[in-house]
MARPA-356129 format. One record per atom (N, C-alpha, C): residue in one letter; x, y, z. Coordinates in steps of 0.05 Angstrom, whole numbers, plus 5000, padded with zeros to 4 digits. Example, Ala and Ser with C-alpha at 12.3 -4.5 7.8 and 13.67 -1.06 7.14 Angstrom:
BEGIN
a526448865156/a524649105156/a526449345156/s525749555142/s527349795143/s525850015157/
end
This chain:
BEGIN
m176032382085/m177432462110/m180232552105/f181532392088/f184232472080/f184132732065/a182132772051/a181933022036/a181533262055/n179933212076/n179633422096/n182233492110/w183933282115/w186533332128/w188333492111/r188333422085/r189933572066/r188933862065/y186433902067/y185334172065/y186034332090/a186034192113/a186834332137/a189734422137/m191434242127/m194334302126/m194834532107/l193434532086/l193834752067/l192935022079/l190735002093/l189835242106/l191735352127/l192835162142/l194835242162/l197235372150/l198135252127/l200535362113/l199935642103/v197535672093/v196835942083/v196736142105/l195436052127/l195336232150/l198136302161/s199836092161/s202636132171/s204136332153/m203836302128/m205236482110/m204136762112/a201536772116/a200337032120/a201337162146/t201436992166/t202437102191/t205337192189/k206937042176/k209737112173/k210137362158/v208537402139/v208837642123/v208037882139/n206037862157/n205038092173/n206138082202/a208437942208/a209437922236/a210738182243/a210638262270/a211938502280/a214938462283/v216438682280/v219338682283/v220138912302/y222538882315/y223539092333/y224339342317/r223139552326/r224139812316/r226639892330/s226739852356/s229139892372/s229139662393/k231339512391/k231539282409/k232039382437/p231139242457/p231839312485/p234839272490/q236039452505/q238939452511/q239339412541/p241539252548/p242139222576/p242639502589/i242039522613/i242239782626/i243039742655/s244539932665/s245339932694/s244340192706/v243540162731/v242340392744/v243140382773/l243540622785/l244140632813/l241740562829/l242340442851/l240140382870/l238740642878/g236040632875/g234440862881/g234141052858/g235340992836/g235041162813/g232741072796/s232541182772/s230441112752/s231640982729/a230040792716/a231140652694/a228940632672/t229740642647/t227940622625/t228940402606/l227140202602/l227939982584/l226440042557/p227840122536/p226440182511/p225439932496/c223139972482/c222139762465/c220139882445/g220539812419/g218839922398/g218639712375/f216239712361/f215739512340/f214839652315/d215339522293/d214139592268/d212339362259/d210539422241/d208639222231/d206939102254/l206539252274/l204939152295/l201939182287/k200438962290/k197638962282/k196139142301/e193839222292/e192339422308/e191439312334/n190639072335/n189638962360/n191638782374/e194138782364/e196138602375/e197338732400/a197438572422/a198338682448/a201338632451/v202638832466/v205538822472/v205738752501/h207438562507/h207738472535/h210638522545/w210838602571/w213438612585/w213438402606/l215638252606/l216038042626/l218638112641/g218738052668/g221038122683/g221537932707/p223538012722/p224337832745/p222137832766/p222137622780/p223937392776/p222637202756/n224137082740/n223436872721/n221336962700/l221737202691/l220037312669/l217037302676/h216537412699/h213737442707/h212437662690/y209837642687/y208237832672/y208238092687/i208838302671/i208938572683/i206638742671/s206538742644/s204538912632/s203638792605/e201238892597/e200238832570/e199339092558/g200439152536/g199939412524/g200939632543/t199239802552/t200040012570/t199139952599/s197839722602/s196839652629/s199039502644/v199739592668/v201839472685/v200439332708/s201439092714/s200338942736/s200639102762/g198739052779/g198739192805/g201039112823/k202438902815/k204638812832/k207039002828/y206939162807/y209339332801/y208439622801/p207939732825/p207040002826/p209040212817/r211640142817/r213740332810/r214340322780/m212840162765/m213340132737/m210940242721/f211440342696/f209440442679/f210540442650/i208540442631/i209240422603/i208940702590/t210840782574/t210741032561/t211240992531/g210141182516/g210641172487/g213141322480/e213241392454/e215641542444/e215741812457/g218041872469/g218342132482/g216842152507/n216341922520/n214841902545/n212042012542/s210942002518/s208242092514/s206241862515/g203741922514/g201741712515/g201341572488/d202641682467/d202441552441/d204041302441/t202741082440/t204040822441/t204240692414/t204140852393/t204140742366/t206740592362/g206740342368/g209040172364/g211240202385/v210940382405/v213040422425/v211840372453/y213240192467/y212340112494/y214740102512/n215740332522/n218040342540/n217240282569/l218840112582/l218240042610/l219940232628/n218640382645/n219840572664/n219640462692/i221940482706/i221940392734/i222940622751/r221340702772/r222140912790/r223340782815/d225240932828/d226340852854/d227140552853/v229040512836/v229940232831/v230840102856/k229939862860/k230639702883/k232439472873/l233639342893/l235339112886/l233738892873/e231138862881/e229538652869/e228838712840/d229238952831/d228739022804/d230838922785/e233038842796/e235238742779/e234438472768/g234938432742/g234438172730/g234138202700/v232837992687/v232537972658/v229638062651/y229438242631/y226938342622/y226638272592/r223938232584/r223338162556/r220938322546/c221338442523/c219138592510/c218438432485/s215838332482/s215138162460/s212138202453/t211338072430/t208638072421/t208137802409/f205537752402/f204837482393/f206237412367/s206337612350/s207437562323/s210537582322/l211737672344/l214737692345/l215937412347/k217437342327/k218537072326/k220737032347/d222837212348/d225237182365/d225337422385/p224037402407/p224137632426/p226937652439/e227837902446/e230437952458/e230137992488/d232037872503/d232137912532/d234338122538/v233738292557/v235738492567/v235938472597/k238238562606/k238738542635/k238838822647/l237538852669/l237639092685/l239439032709/t241639202712/t243539162734/t243139402753/v242839332777/v242539542798/v245339572811/i246439812809/i249139872820/i248839992848/v250439862866/v250539962893/v253440042899/p254140302900/p256940382906/p257740302934/p260440252938/p261340192965/p260740432983/l260140363007/l259440583025/l261840753032/t264240643033/t266640793040/t268840733019/p270840923016/p273040862998/p274740633009/p276340512991/p278040293001/p280040393022/i280840203038/i282840273058/i285440123052/i287740253060/i290440143056/i291540063083/i292339813084/i293339703110/i296239633106/e297939743124/e300839673124/e301239433142/r302339223130/r302538973144/r304938973164/f306939163160/f309239173178/f309239443192/a310939443212/a311139693227/a312139913209/s311140153213/s311840383197/s313140593215/p315140743205/p316140743178/p318140513173/r318540453148/r320440253141/r323140383134/v325240223136/v327940313131/v328940193105/a330340353090/a331440253065/a332939993069/g332339803052/g333539533054/g331539333066/q329439433079/q327339253089/q325239203067/d323339013074/d321138953055/d318639103064/l316639103047/l314139253052/l311839093040/q309539083055/q307138963045/q304839143051/l303339223030/l301039393033/l298539243023/t296339273038/t293739143030/t291639353026/c290339333003/c288039512997/c285439343001/r283639453016/r281139303022/r278739493016/s276839363001/s274339512995/s271939343005/e270139473020/e267839333031/e265239453020/g263339273014/g260739363004/g260939412974/g258539482963/g258339532935/g257239302920/r255639372899/r254439162882/r254539262853/p255939132838/p257738902843/p260138992858/l261738802869/l264238872883/l266139002863/p267539222871/p269339352853/p271939192848/s273239252827/s275939142822/s277939342834/l280139232845/l282239402858/l284739402841/a286139632843/a288739662828/a290439862843/w293139812842/w295139992854/w296340172833/y296640432840/y297840632822/y300140772836/n302240812821/n304540982830/n304141252815/g302941432829/g302141682815/g299941622796/t300441652770/t298441592750/t299041332735/t301141202743/t301940952729/t301040712746/r299740532732/r298840292746/r301240132754/h301240042779/h303539912790/h302839612795/s304239442780/s303639152782/s305838992795/r307939132805/r310238992816/r309438852842/f309838592842/f309338432866/f306538472878/a304538532861/a301838562871/a300138322863/h298338242881/h296638012875/h294038052890/a291937932879/a289237962891/a288837742912/a287837822933/a287237632955/a284237562954/e283637322963/e280837232963/e279337392984/s276937462977/s275237612996/s274237423018/t273937523041/t273037353063/t270037303061/d268537483047/d265637443042/d264937593017/d262337583010/d261537702985/d261438012987/d261838113009/d261538403013/d264238533016/m266538403011/m269238523015/m271138402994/i273038572986/i275238482969/i277838612978/e280038472976/e282738572984/e284738532961/y286738712960/y288738692939/y291438772952/d293438582952/d295938622966/d298138712946/m300038882957/m302438952942/m304838892961/y306838752950/y309238672966/y311738772953/v313438912968/v316039012958/v318238882976/p319838702964/p321738562981/p324138732990/y324738942975/y327139102982/y326639392976/l326539552997/l326039842994/l328639992990/t328540192974/t330740372970/t329940662978/k331940832978/k331341112984/k329541232963/w329641122939/w327941232918/w325041162922/d324340982940/d321640922946/d320441112966/n322241272978/n321141462998/n319841692984/g317441762994/g315941982984/g314141932960/i314241682950/i312441632927/i309541602937/n307641662919/n304841652926/n303641402915/m302941212933/m301740962926/m298640992930/t297140932909/t294240962909/t292840702903/c290740642919/c289040402914/c286440512902/v285640402878/v283240492864/v281140262864/a278740322874/a276440132873/a274640222851/d274340062830/d272840142806/d270839922800/q268240012798/q266039822792/q265639802762/g267139942746/g267039912717/g264940072704/l263540252718/l261440422706/l262140712713/p264140812699/p264941082706/p262841292702/s260841232684/s258741432679/s256741442702/l256641222717/l254741212740/l256141242767/v258541112769/v259841112795/v262741192790/i263541402803/i266341492802/i268041302818/p270241202807/p272041022822/p272941152848/q273041002868/q273941102894/q276941042898/r278341242910/r281241222913/r282141272942/t284241142949/t285541182974/t288541182969/s289941392979/s292841422974/s294441423000/i296941342997/i298741343020/i301541433009/t302841603024/t305641683017/t307641503031/m309341393015/m311341203027/m313341363044/n313741253067/n315741373085/n317941163090/v320041193074/v322341013076/v324641163089/l325541063111/l327841183124/l330441083111/y332341273107/y334941193096/y337041393107/p339541293110/p341641453122/p342341693104/p343641893115/p344342133100/p346542073079/k346542243059/k348542243038/k349442533035/v352142573037/v353242843036/v354442893008/y353843122997/y354943202971/y356443462975/v358943472964/v360643702966/v360943832939/p359744062934/p359944192907/p362844262900/q364344352919/q367144432914/q368844332937/s370744152931/s372244022952/s374844162958/y375544372943/y378144502948/y377744802944/f378644952964/f378645252963/f381445352968/r382145552952/r384745682955/r384345982954/v384646102978/v384146382981/v386446522994/r386646782990/r388746943003/r387947003032/e389947033048/e389547103076/e388047363078/g385947363095/g384247603099/g381747603083/e381447433063/e379047423047/e377047233059/p374347273053/p372347083063/p372146833047/v370946623059/v370646373045/v368046243055/n366646113037/n364145983043/n364345683037/l364745523057/l364945233053/l362045113053/t361444973032/t358644883028/t358644583023/c356644453036/c356044173030/c353044133032/t351943953017/t349143883018/t348843603028/a346643553042/a346143283053/a343143223050/e342642973043/e339842873041/e339642623058/g337242573067/g336642333083/g333842353094/n332842133104/n330242123117/n330541973144/p330142123165/p329242403167/p331442603159/v330742853157/v332643063149/v335043063168/p337443033157/p339843023175/p340643293187/v342043273209/v343243513221/v346143523212/v346943763203/v349643803192/v351343963211/t353643853218/t355643993235/t358343993221/w360044193229/w362644233216/w364944183236/k367044083225/k369444033242/k371944053225/r374044163236/r376644173222/r378243933233/l379343773215/l380943543224/l383343643239/g383843503261/g386043583278/g385143773300/g382643873297/g381544053317/g380443903341/a380144033363/a379243903387/a376243893389/h374744053372/h371844053374/h370744123347/w368144073346/w366744153321/w366644453320/r367244553295/r367244843292/r364544963298/g364345133317/g361845253325/g360145073342/n360944833346/n359644633363/n356744583355/n355144793356/n352344763349/n351744893322/d353844943307/d353545063281/d352444853261/r349844883255/r348544683238/r347644823212/g347944683191/g347144803165/g348944693144/h348344773120/h349844673097/h352244843090/s352645063104/s354945243097/s356445313123/d359045343119/d360745443141/d362145683130/i361545923139/i362546173129/i364746273147/i367046323136/i369246453151/i369646723138/k369246933153/k369247203142/k371947293133/a373947243149/a376747323142/a378647093150/v379546943131/v381246713137/v384046803144/s385246643161/s388046683168/s389546423163/r392246453165/r393846213159/r393345983179/s392246053202/s391645843222/s389145693214/d387545793194/d385145653186/d385645433165/v388145413156/v388745223135/v388244943145/g387244763128/g386844493137/g384544363122/t383644133131/t381443983119/t379044003138/y376844083126/y374344113141/y372443893133/q370943793153/q368943583148/q366143683156/c364243643138/c361443683146/c360243403151/k359043373174/k357843123182/k354843143183/a353542953169/a350542943169/a349642693184/d347742733203/d346842513220/d343842543223/n342342323219/n339442333222/n338342103240/g340141963254/g339241753271/g339241483257/v338741483231/v338841233216/v341741163209/g343341373204/g346141343197/g347341613195/s349841623186/s351341883183/s353141863159/d353942093150/d355842113127/d357442373130/v359842373119/v361542603121/v362542683094/g363042943090/g364343043066/g366743213074/s368743213058/s371243363065/s371743583045/i372743803056/i373544043039/i376244133048/r378044163029/r380844253035/r380944553031/l381844683053/l382144983052/l385045043053/d385945183032/d388745263029/d388845563030/i390545673048/i390745963052/i393346053040/l393246243022/l395646363011/l396546603027/y399046603035/y400146833050/y403046873042/p404047123044/p406647193034/p408847063050/p411347043038/p413546923053/p414347093077/s415246963097/s416347093121/s418746923131/i420947063136/i423346933144/i423446903175/k423946663184/k423946613212/k426546713225/e426446753251/e428746853266/e430546613273/t431946513253/t433746283258/t436646363258/f437346613253/f440146693253/f440246983263/d442647053274/d443047323284/d443647523261/e443247773267/e443847973247/e446847993241/t448447943262/t451347943258/t452447673268/v454047543251/v455147283257/v458147313257/n459447263280/n462347273282/n463547003277/v465446993259/v466846733252/v469846783253/l471346573257/l474246593260/l475546543232/y477346723227/y478746703201/y480246443198/d480146333174/d481646093167/d480945853185/s478445843195/s477645623212/s477545363195/e478245143206/e478244893192/e475444773191/e473644863208/e470944763207/e469244893186/e467544733173/e465844853152/e463745033165/f463345263153/f461445453163/f458945443145/f456645433159/f454145453143/f452145613159/l450345753145/l448345923156/l445645853142/e443745753158/e441245663147/e439045863151/c437545903130/c435246093131/c432645933127/k430745973145/k428245843144/k426046043140/a424245983121/a422046163115/a419446013113/d417346163120/d414646053119/d413046203099/g411246073085/g409546203065/g408045993050/n405946083037/n404345903020/n403546052995/p404445962971/p405945712967/p408745722980/t409945482983/t412545462996/t414545632981/p415745822995/p417646002981/p420245872974/r421545972954/r424245892947/r426146062964/v428045932978/v429846072996/v432646062985/r433846292981/r436646312971/r438146532986/w440746532982/w442446742993/w443646902970/r444247152976/r445747312957/r447347522972/r449547602960/r451147812972/r449648082966/k449648252986/k448048492983/k449048662959/n447148772945/n447648942922/n448848792899/t448448532898/t449348362875/t447048182867/d447448072843/d445547872833/d446647592834/l448647552850/l449947282852/l448547142875/y447246912869/y445746772889/y447146512897/f446746432923/f447846192934/f445546022944/n445945762945/n443945582956/n443645612986/n441445522995/n440945523024/n441145233035/p442645193057/p444045383073/p446545493060/l447345733069/l449745863058/l452145723070/r453945613053/r456245453063/r458845573052/f460845563070/f463645633063/f465545423075/s467045303057/s468945103067/s471345233080/r471945483073/r474245623085/r473445923086/l473846033109/l473146313113/l475646493112/d475446693097/d477546903096/d476147173096/y477847373094/y476647643095/y475147723070/q475647573049/q474047623024/q471147533028/t470747343047/t468047243052/t466447453068/e467847613083/e466447803101/e464747993085/g462348043096/g460548233083/g457648193092/t455948333079/t453048313085/t451748133065/y450347933075/y448947743058/y445947763064/e444347703044/e441447723046/e440147453041/c438447373060/c436747143055/c434247233040/v433747113017/v431547203000/v429546972998/a427047023006/a424946823004/a422846942985/d422346802963/d420446902943/d418546682934/s416246762925/s414246582913/s412846722890/l411446572874/l410146682850/l407946872857/a406546822879/a404146982885/a404747242900/f407047262912/f407647492929/f410447602923/s410947842934/s413647962931/s415547822951/e418147852946/e420147712962/e420447842989/s421347673008/s421947763035/s425047733038/v426247943051/v429147953053/v429948003082/k431947853091/k433047893117/k436147883115/e437448093127/e440348113124/e441847973147/a444247883140/a446047773160/a448847863153/v450247983173/v452948073169/v454847863179/i456547763161/i458547563169/i461147723175/d461847723200/d464247873209/d466447673215/v468547683198/v470847503201/v472947643218/i473647503239/i475747613257/i478047413259/g480447513263/g482747333265/g485247473257/r487247313252/r489947423246/r489947563220/p491947733215/p492047883190/p492447693166/d491547783143/d491847643118/d493047843098/i495447783089/i496747953069/i496047833041/r494948003025/r494147912998/r496547852981/g496347642965/g498447582946/g500247362956/d501747252937/d503747042942/d506547152940/p508547002949/p511347092945/p511747172916/e513247392913/e513547512886/e516547592882/t517347572857/t520047652849/t519847902832/a521348112840/a521448362826/a524148402813/h524148472788/h526648522773/h526948822769/a529448922773/a529949202770/a532849242759/t533249462746/t535949532737/t537149732757/q539749732757/q541149912775/q540450202770/g539950342791/g539350622789/g536350672788/s534750462784/s531850512782/s530650492810/s527950522811/s526450512837/s524850262838/v524550152862/v522949912867/v520849982887/t518349922881/t516149962899/t514849702907/l514749642932/l513549392943/l511049462959/l508749342952/l506249392965/l505449162982/c504749223007/c503749023026/c500949103034/e498948953024/e496149013029/e495048813049/v494248913072/v493548733095/v490548763101/t489248533103/t486448523112/t486448393139/s485048533158/s485248423186/s482948543202/d481948373220/d479848453239/d480448313266/p481448463286/p481848753286/p484148833269/p484349103263/p486549193246/p489249113258/p491249093241/p493949013251/p495149213270/d496349103291/d497749283310/d500249403298/s501549253280/s504049343268/s504449203241/i505749353223/i506649243197/i509649313196/i511349103195/i514249143197/i515449023171/w517349193160/w518949103136/w521649023146/s522748813134/s525448723140/s526848613115/w529548613117/w531148513094/w532748283104/r532848063088/r534347823096/r536847813079/n539247793094/n541747783079/n542247493070/p544347453054/p544847183044/p545346983065/e546247063089/e546646873111/e544046803125/g541746933117/g539246873129/g538547053152/r540247243158/r539747423180/r537847653170/e535747703186/e533847913179/e534548173193/i534248393177/i534748663187/i532248813185/t531248933206/t528849093206/t529349353193/l527449433175/l527749683161/l525549873170/t526350123173/t524450333180/t524850563161/g522750723158/g522850953139/g525051143147/g526851213128/g528951403133/g531451283145/s531451023152/s533750903164/s535850833143/v535050803119/v536950743097/v536550953075/d538851033064/d538751233043/d537051133019/g535051293011/g533351212988/g531051032996/l530650973022/l528450803031/l526150973042/t523750923033/t521351063042/t519150853048/i517850883071/i515650703079/i513250873084/r511050813071/r508650963074/r506350773081/g504450883096/g502150723104/g499450853099/k497450693095/k494750803090/k492750593100/t490550693113/t488550523125/t485850593113/t484350393104/t481550433095/t479750253111/d477150263104/d475250093118/d475649803112/d476949743090/d477149463081/d479949343086/y481949513086/y484649403088/y486549613098/t488949523105/t491149703113/t493449663093/e494649883084/e496549863062/e499249973072/s501349833066/s504149923073/s505749913047/l506950143040/l508450173015/l511350223021/m513150053011/m516050103014/m517250172987/i518650402986/i519850492961/i522950502964/l524350372945/l527250372944/l528150532920/d529350752925/d530350922902/d533250862897/h534050882871/h536850852862/h538050582872/v536650372866/v537550112876/v540150022861/s541749872875/s544149752864/s544049452867/s546049322856/s546049032859/s546248952889/a547449132905/a547549062934/a544849062947/g542849192933/g540149192944/g538548942938/s539748762923/s538248512917/s537948342943/g535848192943/g535348022966/g532447982972/d531747872995/d528947823003/d528048033022/y525748163015/y524548363032/y521948243042/i521448273068/i519348133082/i517548343095/c514848313089/c512848473102/c511348303122/k511148393147/k509948233168/k507948403183/a505348303183/a503148443197/a502348273221/t501748413243/t501148273269/t498848403283/n497048233294/n494948333312/n494748133335/m492648153351/m492347993375/m491947693369/f491047633345/f490547353337/f492947213324/g494947363315/g497147243302/g498347433281/s499747313263/s501147473243/s501147333216/d501947483195/d502147373168/d504447523155/t505847393137/t508147513123/t507847463093/r509247643079/r509447613050/r512347693042/e513547533025/e516347583016/e516347682988/f518247872983/f518847972957/f521847932951/r522447802930/r525247762922/r525847972901/v527848142907/v528648362889/v531248272876/m531248282849/m533648212834/m534448452817/v536848572824/v537748812810/v539948732790/t539548802765/t541448742744/t542749002734/g544948972717/g546349202707/g544549362689/p545149632687/p543449802671/p543949752642/p542449842624/p542749802595/p545449912584/v546650132597/v549150242587/v551350032589/i551549892610/i553649682613/i553349472592/m550849392587/m550349192566/m551249282539/i550749532533/i551649642507/i554649652506/a555949722528/a558849732529/a560049452524/v558849262536/v559848982533/v559648902504/v557348952492/v556948872464/v558849022446/t559249282451/t561149442435/t563949332438/g564749262463/g567449152467/g567848902452/v565848732451/v566148482436/v566548532407/l565048732396/l565348802368/l568148912362/v569149082380/v571749202376/v573948992376/v573748812396/v575748592397/v575648422372/s573248372362/s573048222338/s574348362314/i573948622313/i575248782291/i578248772294/l579248802318/l582148802323/l583348532315/l582048322323/l583048062315/l583148022285/t581048132272/t581048122243/t583448272231/l583948512242/l586248672232/l588948532237/v589248412260/v591748262266/v592148042246/a589947902240/a590147682221/a590947782193/i589848012185/i590548132159/i593448212159/i594348342180/i597148432181/i599048192180/f598347982194/f599947742193/f600247632165/i598047622151/i598147512123/i599747692105/v599347962108/v600848152091/v603848122096/r604748112121/r607548092127/r608747842116/r607247632118/r608147372107/r608547392077/k606747532063/k607047562034/k609447742027/d609947952043/d612148132038/d614747992041/l615047812060/l617547672064/l618147492040/i616147372030/i616547192007/i617347351983/c615947581978/c616547741955/c619247871957/g620247931981/g622948051985/g625047861975/k624747611980/k626747421971/k626747401940/k624647451927/k624447451898/k626247671886/e626347891899/e627948111889/e630848051890/k631647881907/k634547801909/k635247571890/g633547521872/g634147321851/g632447081853/k630747071869/k629046841871/k626246901860/d625046691848/d622246731838/d620346751861/c618446931857/c616346971877/c613646931863/k612646721868/k610046651855/k607846651876/d605746781867/d603446781885/d602246501886/g601346431909/g600046181913/g601945961922/q604746011922/q606545811932/q607045851961/p607345631975/p607745662004/p610545782010/k610645942030/k613146072037/k613746002066/q616145982073/q617045932100/q617546192114/v616046242134/v616246492149/v616646412178/n618646522190/n619146472218/n618446712233/l616246712246/l615446932262/l615446852291/e616647022306/e616646962334/e614047082346/p612846932362/p610347032374/p610947262393/s609247462392/s609547702409/s607347702429/d608047802452/d606047822473/d604248062467/i601748012461/i599848222454/i597548212475/n597248442488/n595148462508/n593148672500/l590648592493/l588648792485/l586748852507/d587148732530/d585248772552/d586748882575/v585949122583/v587049252607/v584849252627/l585249092647/l583049062667/l584349052695/e583849252711/e584849272738/e587849252738/a589149412720/a592149432719/a593449172715/a592348982702/a593548722697/a593348652668/t595548572656/t595548502627/t595248202625/k594348122600/k593947842595/k595247772568/p596547552566/p597647472540/p595447372523/l595947382496/l594047272477/l593846972481/p591646862477/p591446572480/p592746432456/p593546192460/p594846042438/p592846002415/p593945992391/p592145962368/p590545702369/r588145722359/r586445492357/r586345402328/m587645182323/m588045092295/m585444992283/a583544912300/a581144802289/a579145012281/k579745272287/k577745482281/k578945672262/d577145812249/d577946022230/d579046252245/p581546342239/p582646562255/p581146812251/y579446832231/y577947082226/y575147062237/a574546842251/a571846822261/a571347012285/i568847102287/i568147282309/i566647122330/g567247172355/g565847032377/g567746882394/i570446892389/i572346752407/i572346912433/s571846772455/s571546902481/s574146872497/y574447062514/y576747072531/y575847112560/p577246992578/p576347022606/p576547312615/r574347392629/r574047652642/r574347872622/f573747822597/f573648042578/f570848162579/a570448322599/a567748422604/a567448712601/v569848862598/v569749152596/v570149232568/p568349362554/p568649442526/p570649672523/a571749682499/a573449902491/a571750132482/h573050372479/h571550602470/h570650562442/s568550682435/s567450642408/s568250862389/y570251032396/y570951242377/y572551122354/s572751272332/s573951182307/s576951172308/t578251042289/t581151002289/t582651272285/p581851452268/p583351702265/p583351862291/d581451822309/d581451982334/d583151862355/r584251632350/r585751502371/r588451622376/g589551752356/g592151882360/g592152092380/n589852212384/n589652422404/n589052322431/r588852062435/r588251952461/r590651882477/g593151932466/g595551872481/g596851612473/e599151562483/e600551322476/e599351082490/c599350862475/c598350612486/c600550472501/k600150382524/k602150252540/k602949982529/h601249852516/h601849582506/h601549592476/q603849592461/q603749602432/q604049332420/s603249312395/s603449062380/s604249122352/p606348992341/p607149042313/p605148952293/h603148802301/h601148702281/h598748882280/r598649102295/r596249272295/r596349472273/h594249502257/h593849702236/h596149702216/r596949482206/r599049462186/r597849482158/h599149662141/h598149692114/h599449492096/k598049432073/k599149252053/k601449382038/g603149222028/g605449312012/g607449462029/s608349692019/s610449842032/s609350062050/r606750032057/r605550222075/r606850222102/p607550462113/p608950472139/p607150382162/q608450292181/q607050202205/q605850442220/e603250412227/e601950632242/e602350602271/e601750822284/e602150832313/e600150652327/i601250512345/i599550322361/i597750482380/e595150412379/e593250562396/e593150442424/k592250612441/k591850532469/k589050432473/i588850242491/i586150152499/i585950192529/e584250362536/e583950422564/e581350302575/r581650232600/r579250122613/r577650352624/e574950322620/e573150532629/e572950532660/y572950762671/y572750782700/y569850832708/r569150702729/r566450742739/r566550782769/a564750952778/a564651002807/a563050782821/p563450742846/p561950542861/p558950602860/r557350372861/r554350412860/r553250532885/w554150462907/w553250572933/w555250782943/q554251012950/q555951212961/q554451362983/l555851463001/l554751593025/l553851873017/l551251923019/l550152183012/l549652353036/s549552223059/s548952373084/s550152213107/d549652313131/d550652183155/d549151923161/r546851873146/r545351633152/r546851393142/k546251173155/k547750933149/k546750803124/d548550653110/d547850493087/d546550233097/v545050093079/v543749843086/v545749643097/h548249643085/h550149433093/h551149473122/q551049723131/q552049773158/q550249673179/y547749573172/y546049453191/y546949173197/d548649073181/d549648803186/d552048823205/d552048653226/d554348653244/d556848573230/a556648383212/a559048293197/a559248453172/l559848713175/l559848893152/l562048823133/g564248743143/g566448683125/g565848443107/e564748243119/e564048003103/e561848073083/f560148233091/f557948313073/f559148453048/e561048643052/e562148793030/e563848613013/d565248423025/d566848233008/d565048072990/y562747993001/y561047822986/y559847982962/h558948222968/h557648382947/h559548532930/g561948572941/g563848732926/g563249022927/a564249162948/a563649442952/a564549602929/g562749762918/g563449932895/g563449782869/r562949522869/r562949372844/r560049332834/y559849232809/y557249192797/y556648902793/
end
């Protein structure tokens, strides 16, 4: 019995090994497959080493029920059939399960196997049911939203088998910010929320898309639903150019851009203006075809969209040439020598602001504005120009004539004139006056202070001439052949309705050069005579001493001798028929020195030589000491010294009176001046 058991086990082992060696294997394993509801599905299955009579079985849902054996399909599955390779009837090792018009109940696990197949493979058939409608997007808050608020969007997909997965996309980029999946309320719906706690203007206009994807793009195209974000935000104004500088008369285009949601309305206004420019002028540009200086200022463009508003500013600067305002008269009358400070202000308008200065007409000498003078005189009078200039334009000029009126003004200060006797003296009195002087009078003041009026031709040698120009009046007084008696103060006086002015000339008449030469010559002659007298005195003294030697006494040179000489009265000066004794000797001085002065020795002697003096007549006053020769030389004739005669300086040349005769005290006048004297 035991032997039989051992025999049976050995037989089973042999059969098992034989079976294992000849077991079928999958040529192509069944693969999971998905199919749309109502579509067709093919579950592949093929074997190698399949025995000739070995059957292939398909098992399926539910719970791996028997479907087919070989090519025979159970009657319970009328929509299923078995096909060979290439859907042919050749089933050599190939038994593909085909399902038509797939139903939901067809979904499940399928198995293709045979008796000899050791490890059969199970595959799953999935029936895909697309959602009936695309997903919907639900806004949880009122729309539209305003920048700064929060936002919650919900994407909901209903239906579909399996349920699709949901995702949010910003354009083509998956958006995961603050998004989370919400639990479905049932098996037939899924929701996916997106929450934005703070909206900005950059969120406006973006395209948010919810995608429902079942994960089988080859079978089911993902369904999409999109929404464009509408975020309201206040306007923002941008000014491309905030400053314009144009010349008057040129066009200008003021431009600003504004953005906002909703689109803002743009209006223009000039600051300081009473209304918006154009009132209903809306747009991004404000065009002024020809600007004027009145258009200068700051312009604002205002953008408003109901959510908020914003403004932008543009500064418009108009360039126009300088123009001088009418702030002063063409002619300005001022009083001469007024103590009040005079000023004249010039005002000018222009852009850029002009530089305003004053200048005297036809000169390049400029003065500051306002034009000021601390003291007005006739030199100030003239035409002045107010000059307004700027870099961009040529200068503007307006003239003003300053007319100085008042008392006369004599040019120059008191003056001293020196003249020699017999010469001519010319005194000029130049008078500036407005109105012109009614009179110009010359007068002479005597030493007692009394003034004498002078007229042309009233005094011998006196001439008065006058000349009038547009600028001044001139009076010229000429004194011909003046003498020392003509010395004194000469006064020019000019008078008009406002007053008068004077100028004094002091005339000093001195002796002519001939008198001076005579005086010098006289001094030299007197010096020579004194020298000769000294020589004669010494010679006589020596002769007396030597005479005593001849009588028996020794006469030695160099020894002192006693000589008794009586002084003689010697007069070398004949002046006005009066003689003068010689002055006493001055012991402290050299008797031969030149320069000893004598009172009133003012008239020189003649300058002719000594040999010619004998022909001049006898000298009334002789001196034994004059021209004495040395030794036994005889005494020469004493020469005469005559005083030179001169005629009086003033003499009557006609019946007209002399200047001195205009003085009532004529005698006193002549005593003082010395009639006929120099």
